[in-house]
C-alpha positions in Angstrom: 19.0 23.4 25.2 21.5 22.2 22.6 20.1 18.7 22.6 16.5 19.9 22.0 17.6 22.2 19.1 19.7 19.4 17.5 16.7 17.1 17.8 14.5 19.8 16.3 16.9 20.3 13.4 17.0 16.4 12.9 13.3 16.2 12.9 13.0 19.1 10.3 15.4 17.2 8.0 14.0 13.7 8.6 10.3 14.5 9.1 9.8 17.2 6.6 12.1 16.1 3.9 9.4 14.7 1.6 6.4 16.3 3.2 6.1 19.2 0.8 5.7 16.9 -2.2 3.0 14.7 -0.6 -0.7 15.6 -0.8 -3.1 14.9 2.0 -6.0 14.5 -0.5 -6.0 10.7 -0.4 -6.4 10.8 3.4 -9.4 13.1 3.3 -11.0 11.2 0.4 -10.8 7.9 2.4 -13.6 6.3 4.4 -12.4 3.8 7.1 -14.0 1.8 9.8 -14.4 3.0 13.5 -13.9 0.7 16.4 -17.7 0.7 16.5 -17.6 -0.8 13.1 -19.3 2.1 11.5 -17.9 4.0 8.4 -16.0 7.1 9.2 -15.3 9.7 6.4 -11.9 11.2 7.0 -13.2 14.4 5.4 -14.6 15.1 8.9 -11.0 15.8 10.0 -10.3 18.5 7.3 -9.3 21.8 8.8 -7.9 20.4 12.0 -4.2 19.9 12.9 -3.6 16.2 12.8 -1.0 13.7 13.8 -2.1 10.6 11.7 -0.3 7.4 12.9 -0.4 4.1 11.0 0.2 1.1 13.2 -0.6 -2.5 13.9 -1.0 -4.6 17.0 1.9 -6.9 16.0 4.3 -4.0 15.3 6.9 -3.6 18.1 8.0 -0.1 17.3 4.3 0.9 17.2 3.9 -0.3 20.7 6.8 1.9 21.9 5.5 4.9 20.1 1.9 4.8 21.3 2.5 6.1 24.8 4.2 9.3 23.3 1.1 9.7 21.0 -1.1 9.5 24.0 1.0 12.3 25.8 0.8 14.5 22.6 -2.9 14.0 22.4 -3.3 14.8 26.2 -1.1 17.9 26.0 -2.4 19.4 22.8 -6.0 18.5 22.4 -7.2 21.8 24.0 -5.3 23.6 21.2 -7.3 21.6 18.6 -4.7 18.9 17.7 -6.3 15.5 16.8 -4.1 12.4 17.1 -5.6 9.8 14.8 -4.6 6.2 14.8 -5.1 4.1 11.7 -4.7 0.5 12.6 -3.7 -1.9 9.7 -6.3 -4.2 11.2 -9.5 -6.0 10.2 -11.2 -6.8 13.5 -12.6 -4.1 15.6 -12.9 -6.2 18.8 -9.2 -7.0 18.7 -8.4 -3.2 18.3 -10.7 -2.2 21.1 -9.0 -4.7 23.4 -5.5 -3.4 22.3 -6.7 0.2 22.8 -7.8 -0.6 26.4 -4.6 -2.4 27.2 -2.6 0.5 26.0 -4.9 3.3 27.5 -5.3 4.7 23.9 -7.7 7.7 24.5 -7.5 9.2 21.0 -9.6 8.2 17.9 -8.6 4.9 16.3 -9.8 3.8 12.8 -9.4 0.4 11.1 -7.9 0.5 7.6 -8.9 -2.9 6.7 -8.0 -3.6 3.0 -7.3 0.1 2.3 -4.3 0.5 4.6 -1.5 -0.4 2.2 -2.8 1.8 -0.6 -3.4 4.7 1.7 0.1 4.4 3.3 1.6 4.5 -0.2 -0.6 7.4 -1.4 0.7 9.4 1.6 4.4 8.9 0.8 5.3 5.5 2.4 6.2 3.5 -0.6 7.5 0.7 1.5 4.3 0.5 3.5 6.3 0.0 6.6 5.1 0.8 10.2 4.8 2.8 12.1 4.3 5.7 9.8 3.2 9.2 10.9 2.0 12.1 8.8 1.4 15.4 10.4 -1.1 17.9 8.8 -1.7 21.5 9.6 -5.1 23.2 9.5 -4.6 24.2 5.8 -4.5 20.5 5.0 -0.7 20.6 4.2 1.5 17.8 5.3 4.2 19.4 7.3 6.0 16.3 8.5 6.1 12.6 7.9 8.3 9.8 9.2 8.6 6.0 8.7 9.6 4.5 12.1 8.7 5.6 15.6 8.7 9.2 16.4 10.5 10.3 19.5 8.9 12.7 22.0 11.1 15.5 20.7 10.2 14.7 17.1 6.5 14.7 18.0 6.8 18.1 19.9 8.5 19.6 16.7 5.9 18.1 14.3 3.1 19.3 16.6 4.3 22.8 16.7 4.5 22.8 12.9 0.9 21.5 12.7 -0.4 24.0 15.1 1.1 27.1 13.3 
């Protein structure tokens, strides 16, 4: 119990430190590309609790984090949580193959040439990966983290998004 509480407090300070000053508006204004190569307006996700994870196939920490995102998706989707992957990728076929290899069952979009700008607009000035932004139903960013989120950090961030 002490470990869980310490991790929750760590996530609160790490994940939410800058979240209050970041706007989700750039995310909801964006249109990205689905793995079917069709345009997807992110406005469609407004009003839903979201875990938005920016990743790339070549990113080692992203590959470590993806199984935890799948578990969060499976555990909380009935409560309305949407895990949304945004790949800093250009080719849908490569992303579909990667998704199949990693059993990614949550929605994934391709950022193509919009990825770096969107990362920076959402508070990731270094444009490093992985980067996760957690948004509640009101559209407020309640947590963000540059680097892979642990299961405990994802649990705490998900709780904040679902409130």
